[in-house]
ZADO-1210 file (C-alpha; in nm, 4 decimals, padded with zeros to 6 digits):
<atoms>
<atom x="00.0000" y="00.0000" z="00.0000" code="MET" pos="1"/>
<atom x="00.1792" y="00.3085" z="-00.1242" code="ASP" pos="2"/>
<atom x="00.0663" y="00.6661" z="-00.1850" code="LEU" pos="3"/>
<atom x="00.3852" y="00.7860" z="-00.3561" code="SER" pos="4"/>
<atom x="00.2307" y="00.7554" z="-00.7042" code="LYS" pos="5"/>
<atom x="-00.0753" y="00.9531" z="-00.5922" code="TYR" pos="6"/>
<atom x="00.1444" y="01.2302" z="-00.4500" code="ASN" pos="7"/>
<atom x="00.3728" y="01.2414" z="-00.7558" code="GLN" pos="8"/>
<atom x="00.0770" y="01.2906" z="-00.9906" code="MET" pos="9"/>
<atom x="-00.0604" y="01.5964" z="-00.8071" code="ARG" pos="10"/>
<atom x="00.0415" y="01.9576" z="-00.7420" code="HIS" pos="11"/>
<atom x="-00.1169" y="02.0388" z="-00.4061" code="PHE" pos="12"/>
<atom x="-00.0633" y="02.4127" z="-00.4492" code="ASN" pos="13"/>
<atom x="-00.3025" y="02.3940" z="-00.7465" code="ALA" pos="14"/>
<atom x="-00.5621" y="02.1350" z="-00.6387" code="THR" pos="15"/>
<atom x="-00.7764" y="02.1039" z="-00.3254" code="ALA" pos="16"/>
<atom x="-00.7313" y="01.7249" z="-00.3211" code="GLU" pos="17"/>
<atom x="-00.5931" y="01.5966" z="00.0122" code="PRO" pos="18"/>
<atom x="-00.2249" y="01.5057" z="00.0374" code="GLN" pos="19"/>
<atom x="-00.1528" y="01.1379" z="00.0645" code="GLY" pos="20"/>
<atom x="-00.1198" y="01.0061" z="00.4181" code="ASN" pos="21"/>
<atom x="-00.1946" y="00.6548" z="00.5407" code="ILE" pos="22"/>
<atom x="-00.4849" y="00.6614" z="00.7842" code="LYS" pos="23"/>
<atom x="-00.7532" y="00.4192" z="00.9019" code="LYS" pos="24"/>
<atom x="-01.1190" y="00.4427" z="00.9994" code="ALA" pos="25"/>
<atom x="-01.1824" y="00.4037" z="01.3701" code="LYS" pos="26"/>
<atom x="-01.4797" y="00.1726" z="01.3199" code="GLY" pos="27"/>
<atom x="-01.5933" y="-00.0297" z="01.0198" code="GLU" pos="28"/>
<atom x="-01.4021" y="-00.0118" z="00.6932" code="LEU" pos="29"/>
<atom x="-01.5368" y="00.2511" z="00.4538" code="ILE" pos="30"/>
<atom x="-01.6062" y="00.2592" z="00.0825" code="PHE" pos="31"/>
<atom x="-01.6843" y="00.5544" z="-00.1408" code="VAL" pos="32"/>
<atom x="-01.7924" y="00.6022" z="-00.5014" code="VAL" pos="33"/>
<atom x="-01.7067" y="00.9364" z="-00.6588" code="GLN" pos="34"/>
<atom x="-01.8658" y="01.0502" z="-00.9840" code="LYS" pos="35"/>
<atom x="-01.5952" y="01.2240" z="-01.1846" code="HIS" pos="36"/>
<atom x="-01.6446" y="01.4363" z="-01.4959" code="ALA" pos="37"/>
<atom x="-01.2832" y="01.4279" z="-01.6173" code="ALA" pos="38"/>
<atom x="-01.1862" y="01.3872" z="-01.9850" code="SER" pos="39"/>
<atom x="-01.4429" y="01.1049" z="-01.9778" code="HIS" pos="40"/>
<atom x="-01.7268" y="01.0707" z="-01.7266" code="LEU" pos="41"/>
<atom x="-01.6662" y="00.7757" z="-01.4941" code="HIS" pos="42"/>
<atom x="-01.7195" y="00.6557" z="-01.1383" code="TYR" pos="43"/>
<atom x="-01.4289" y="00.5977" z="-00.8985" code="ASP" pos="44"/>
<atom x="-01.4947" y="00.2983" z="-00.6701" code="PHE" pos="45"/>
<atom x="-01.2757" y="00.3030" z="-00.3577" code="ARG" pos="46"/>
<atom x="-01.2315" y="00.0493" z="-00.0758" code="LEU" pos="47"/>
<atom x="-01.0398" y="00.1156" z="00.2445" code="GLU" pos="48"/>
<atom x="-00.7719" y="-00.1538" z="00.2740" code="ILE" pos="49"/>
<atom x="-00.4624" y="-00.1167" z="00.4904" code="GLY" pos="50"/>
<atom x="-00.4919" y="00.2563" z="00.5524" code="GLY" pos="51"/>
<atom x="-00.5426" y="00.3617" z="00.1886" code="VAL" pos="52"/>
<atom x="-00.8309" y="00.3624" z="-00.0582" code="LEU" pos="53"/>
<atom x="-00.7741" y="00.0958" z="-00.3232" code="LYS" pos="54"/>
<atom x="-00.9308" y="00.2569" z="-00.6310" code="SER" pos="55"/>
<atom x="-01.0917" y="00.1446" z="-00.9550" code="TRP" pos="56"/>
<atom x="-01.2283" y="00.3668" z="-01.2346" code="ALA" pos="57"/>
<atom x="-01.5600" y="00.2285" z="-01.3646" code="ILE" pos="58"/>
<atom x="-01.6406" y="00.3873" z="-01.7036" code="PRO" pos="59"/>
<atom x="-02.0077" y="00.2820" z="-01.7102" code="LYS" pos="60"/>
<atom x="-02.0653" y="00.3162" z="-01.3364" code="GLY" pos="61"/>
<atom x="-02.1713" y="00.0456" z="-01.0905" code="PRO" pos="62"/>
<atom x="-02.4882" y="-00.1579" z="-01.1408" code="SER" pos="63"/>
<atom x="-02.7285" y="-00.3330" z="-00.9051" code="MET" pos="64"/>
<atom x="-02.8173" y="-00.5762" z="-01.1868" code="ASN" pos="65"/>
<atom x="-02.6242" y="-00.9080" z="-01.1614" code="PRO" pos="66"/>
<atom x="-02.6490" y="-00.9438" z="-01.5406" code="GLU" pos="67"/>
<atom x="-02.4477" y="-00.6240" z="-01.5989" code="LYS" pos="68"/>
<atom x="-02.0794" y="-00.6843" z="-01.5317" code="LYS" pos="69"/>
<atom x="-01.8856" y="-00.3584" z="-01.5137" code="ARG" pos="70"/>
<atom x="-01.5259" y="-00.3067" z="-01.6248" code="LEU" pos="71"/>
<atom x="-01.3214" y="-00.1624" z="-01.3361" code="ALA" pos="72"/>
<atom x="-00.9722" y="-00.0273" z="-01.4077" code="ILE" pos="73"/>
<atom x="-00.7361" y="-00.0372" z="-01.1103" code="LEU" pos="74"/>
<atom x="-00.5695" y="00.3019" z="-01.0581" code="VAL" pos="75"/>
<atom x="-00.3295" y="00.4437" z="-00.7988" code="GLU" pos="76"/>
<atom x="-00.4101" y="00.4142" z="-00.4280" code="ASP" pos="77"/>
<atom x="-00.5793" y="00.7236" z="-00.2829" code="HIS" pos="78"/>
<atom x="-00.5507" y="00.8539" z="00.0741" code="PRO" pos="79"/>
<atom x="-00.8240" y="00.7816" z="00.3271" code="TYR" pos="80"/>
<atom x="-00.9103" y="01.1533" z="00.3464" code="ASP" pos="81"/>
<atom x="-01.0097" y="01.1457" z="-00.0219" code="TYR" pos="82"/>
<atom x="-01.3388" y="00.9869" z="00.0883" code="LYS" pos="83"/>
<atom x="-01.5000" y="01.3293" z="00.1385" code="ASP" pos="84"/>
<atom x="-01.3456" y="01.5118" z="-00.1575" code="PHE" pos="85"/>
<atom x="-01.5882" y="01.7085" z="-00.3740" code="GLU" pos="86"/>
<atom x="-01.5181" y="02.0024" z="-00.6021" code="GLY" pos="87"/>
<atom x="-01.3374" y="02.0826" z="-00.9237" code="THR" pos="88"/>
<atom x="-00.9807" y="01.9796" z="-01.0050" code="ILE" pos="89"/>
<atom x="-00.8467" y="02.2726" z="-01.2128" code="PRO" pos="90"/>
<atom x="-00.7468" y="02.2430" z="-01.5787" code="GLU" pos="91"/>
<atom x="-00.3855" y="02.1421" z="-01.6264" code="GLY" pos="92"/>
<atom x="-00.3941" y="01.9051" z="-01.3286" code="ASN" pos="93"/>
<atom x="-00.4202" y="01.5276" z="-01.3336" code="TYR" pos="94"/>
<atom x="-00.7878" y="01.4273" z="-01.3396" code="GLY" pos="95"/>
<atom x="-00.9072" y="01.7796" z="-01.4173" code="ALA" pos="96"/>
<atom x="-01.2852" y="01.8029" z="-01.3818" code="GLY" pos="97"/>
<atom x="-01.5646" y="01.8012" z="-01.1262" code="THR" pos="98"/>
<atom x="-01.6076" y="01.5370" z="-00.8545" code="VAL" pos="99"/>
<atom x="-01.8993" y="01.4528" z="-00.6252" code="ILE" pos="100"/>
<atom x="-01.9388" y="01.1781" z="-00.3648" code="VAL" pos="101"/>
<atom x="-02.2042" y="00.9715" z="-00.5405" code="TRP" pos="102"/>
<atom x="-02.2215" y="00.7070" z="-00.2663" code="ASP" pos="103"/>
<atom x="-02.0494" y="00.6165" z="00.0585" code="GLN" pos="104"/>
<atom x="-02.0858" y="00.3733" z="00.3438" code="GLY" pos="105"/>
<atom x="-01.9129" y="00.0823" z="00.5132" code="THR" pos="106"/>
<atom x="-01.8244" y="-00.2633" z="00.3896" code="TYR" pos="107"/>
<atom x="-01.6815" y="-00.5967" z="00.4947" code="THR" pos="108"/>
<atom x="-01.5500" y="-00.9148" z="00.3386" code="SER" pos="109"/>
<atom x="-01.7919" y="-01.2015" z="00.2770" code="ILE" pos="110"/>
<atom x="-01.4982" y="-01.4306" z="00.3627" code="ASN" pos="111"/>
<atom x="-01.4760" y="-01.2597" z="00.6998" code="ASN" pos="112"/>
<atom x="-01.2190" y="-01.4110" z="00.9333" code="ARG" pos="113"/>
<atom x="-01.0665" y="-01.2745" z="01.2534" code="ASN" pos="114"/>
<atom x="-00.8493" y="-01.0131" z="01.0823" code="ASP" pos="115"/>
<atom x="-01.0632" y="-00.8484" z="00.8125" code="VAL" pos="116"/>
<atom x="-00.7813" y="-00.6291" z="00.6789" code="THR" pos="117"/>
<atom x="-00.5469" y="-00.9273" z="00.6330" code="SER" pos="118"/>
<atom x="-00.8297" y="-01.1142" z="00.4607" code="GLN" pos="119"/>
<atom x="-00.8945" y="-00.8246" z="00.2208" code="LEU" pos="120"/>
<atom x="-00.5241" y="-00.7761" z="00.1479" code="GLU" pos="121"/>
<atom x="-00.4926" y="-01.1480" z="00.0703" code="SER" pos="122"/>
<atom x="-00.8069" y="-01.1464" z="-00.1488" code="ASP" pos="123"/>
<atom x="-00.6839" y="-00.8355" z="-00.3337" code="PHE" pos="124"/>
<atom x="-00.3477" y="-01.0012" z="-00.4040" code="ALA" pos="125"/>
<atom x="-00.5325" y="-01.3071" z="-00.5387" code="LYS" pos="126"/>
<atom x="-00.7484" y="-01.0839" z="-00.7603" code="GLY" pos="127"/>
<atom x="-01.0871" y="-01.1744" z="-00.6119" code="HIS" pos="128"/>
<atom x="-01.2653" y="-00.9630" z="-00.3513" code="LEU" pos="129"/>
<atom x="-01.6082" y="-01.0773" z="-00.2274" code="SER" pos="130"/>
<atom x="-01.7617" y="-00.7931" z="-00.0292" code="ILE" pos="131"/>
<atom x="-02.0831" y="-00.6689" z="00.1303" code="ILE" pos="132"/>
<atom x="-02.1546" y="-00.2982" z="00.0760" code="LEU" pos="133"/>
<atom x="-02.3653" y="-00.0988" z="00.3204" code="LYS" pos="134"/>
<atom x="-02.4011" y="00.2272" z="00.1321" code="GLY" pos="135"/>
<atom x="-02.6767" y="00.4786" z="00.0744" code="LYS" pos="136"/>
<atom x="-02.7193" y="00.3590" z="-00.2863" code="LYS" pos="137"/>
<atom x="-02.5104" y="00.0434" z="-00.3268" code="LEU" pos="138"/>
<atom x="-02.6097" y="-00.2403" z="-00.0951" code="LYS" pos="139"/>
<atom x="-02.5474" y="-00.6110" z="-00.0647" code="GLY" pos="140"/>
<atom x="-02.2979" y="-00.8562" z="-00.2088" code="GLU" pos="141"/>
<atom x="-02.0521" y="-00.7714" z="-00.4870" code="PHE" pos="142"/>
<atom x="-01.7488" y="-00.9399" z="-00.6414" code="ASP" pos="143"/>
<atom x="-01.4396" y="-00.7647" z="-00.7772" code="LEU" pos="144"/>
<atom x="-01.2528" y="-01.0018" z="-01.0092" code="LEU" pos="145"/>
<atom x="-00.9222" y="-00.9410" z="-01.1836" code="LYS" pos="146"/>
<atom x="-00.8981" y="-01.0499" z="-01.5475" code="PHE" pos="147"/>
<atom x="-00.6660" y="-01.3468" z="-01.5961" code="LYS" pos="148"/>
<atom x="-00.4585" y="-01.1624" z="-01.8568" code="THR" pos="149"/>
<atom x="-00.1299" y="-00.9713" z="-01.8787" code="LYS" pos="150"/>
<atom x="-00.3263" y="-00.6495" z="-01.8237" code="GLU" pos="151"/>
<atom x="-00.2895" y="-00.6168" z="-01.4464" code="GLU" pos="152"/>
<atom x="-00.5297" y="-00.3246" z="-01.4116" code="SER" pos="153"/>
<atom x="-00.8463" y="-00.4802" z="-01.5612" code="SER" pos="154"/>
<atom x="-01.1075" y="-00.6051" z="-01.3144" code="TRP" pos="155"/>
<atom x="-01.4847" y="-00.6654" z="-01.3189" code="LEU" pos="156"/>
<atom x="-01.7365" y="-00.5372" z="-01.0609" code="LEU" pos="157"/>
<atom x="-02.0321" y="-00.7767" z="-01.0409" code="ILE" pos="158"/>
<atom x="-02.3476" y="-00.7508" z="-00.8295" code="LYS" pos="159"/>
<atom x="-02.4474" y="-01.0814" z="-00.6745" code="GLN" pos="160"/>
<atom x="-02.8050" y="-01.2082" z="-00.6667" code="LYS" pos="161"/>
<atom x="-02.9437" y="-01.1109" z="-00.3286" code="ASP" pos="162"/>
<atom x="-03.2342" y="-00.9148" z="-00.1801" code="GLN" pos="163"/>
<atom x="-03.0901" y="-00.5844" z="-00.3105" code="TYR" pos="164"/>
<atom x="-03.0360" y="-00.6942" z="-00.6720" code="ALA" pos="165"/>
<atom x="-03.2557" y="-00.5090" z="-00.9205" code="THR" pos="166"/>
<atom x="-03.2812" y="-00.4245" z="-01.2893" code="GLU" pos="167"/>
<atom x="-03.3527" y="-00.0614" z="-01.1976" code="ASP" pos="168"/>
<atom x="-03.0811" y="00.1792" z="-01.3128" code="ASP" pos="169"/>
<atom x="-02.9118" y="00.3039" z="-00.9950" code="ILE" pos="170"/>
<atom x="-02.7255" y="00.5689" z="-01.1975" code="LEU" pos="171"/>
<atom x="-03.0510" y="00.7644" z="-01.2374" code="LYS" pos="172"/>
<atom x="-02.9779" y="00.8774" z="-00.8830" code="SER" pos="173"/>
<atom x="-02.7434" y="01.1610" z="-00.9803" code="THR" pos="174"/>
<atom x="-02.6911" y="01.3639" z="-00.6617" code="LYS" pos="175"/>
<atom x="-02.4086" y="01.3634" z="-00.4094" code="SER" pos="176"/>
<atom x="-02.4810" y="01.1908" z="-00.0801" code="VAL" pos="177"/>
<atom x="-02.2849" y="01.4676" z="00.0967" code="ILE" pos="178"/>
<atom x="-02.3803" y="01.7970" z="-00.0705" code="SER" pos="179"/>
<atom x="-02.7010" y="01.6833" z="-00.2462" code="ASN" pos="180"/>
<atom x="-02.5660" y="01.8463" z="-00.5661" code="LEU" pos="181"/>
<atom x="-02.5351" y="01.7026" z="-00.9162" code="THR" pos="182"/>
<atom x="-02.2032" y="01.7299" z="-01.1006" code="LEU" pos="183"/>
<atom x="-02.3384" y="02.0272" z="-01.2957" code="GLU" pos="184"/>
<atom x="-02.4548" y="02.2032" z="-00.9784" code="GLU" pos="185"/>
<atom x="-02.1187" y="02.1401" z="-00.8098" code="MET" pos="186"/>
<atom x="-01.9311" y="02.2837" z="-01.1096" code="ALA" pos="187"/>
<atom x="-02.1574" y="02.5911" z="-01.1082" code="GLN" pos="188"/>
<atom x="-02.1043" y="02.6420" z="-00.7344" code="GLN" pos="189"/>
<atom x="-01.7252" y="02.6226" z="-00.7735" code="VAL" pos="190"/>
<atom x="-01.7334" y="02.8671" z="-01.0678" code="ASN" pos="191"/>
<atom x="-01.9390" y="03.1156" z="-00.8669" code="GLU" pos="192"/>
<atom x="-01.6867" y="03.1016" z="-00.5798" code="LYS" pos="193"/>
<atom x="-01.3988" y="03.1655" z="-00.8227" code="ILE" pos="194"/>
<atom x="-01.5755" y="03.4719" z="-00.9644" code="LYS" pos="195"/>
<atom x="-01.6215" y="03.6321" z="-00.6209" code="ARG" pos="196"/>
</atoms>
């Protein structure tokens, strides 16, 4: 678990993103999904493991439909404090664009043993995480599976069939669970502050 890549890719005098420090939740492990209008709209799915947020970019966004497997591209670890980040990353910076916290909550491993963190670290290394999400939008059992190819960064996020599974499009819920703003409203709010 290393935040050096995250720190190298950012200029903290130009972006409001938090600097990378390893930190852990005091209670249950957290997850967050950030909707990010960068060069391409995508959703960043993040799981707290070992004091960092392991992060995957999901181009089509998560789904509550077990039939819809979603490509998830593993990206650099993010710091724990990134869980609350909303705002606009200025042009010229890595990931330039607007970010909202689309969902957040806690999670655990389905294969829960005595030491959950060790279990998750082991499952991540093996390329198969079976987790239970307790979010405001995403709930229930999911699998994250790494492709068995040379491309190390390609994973799949798959909803399991359980009481929360549905064919309804969860992405129609467009507002932040923190600010209650859409991406467009967040961008407008940031622009208005800059003009003042």
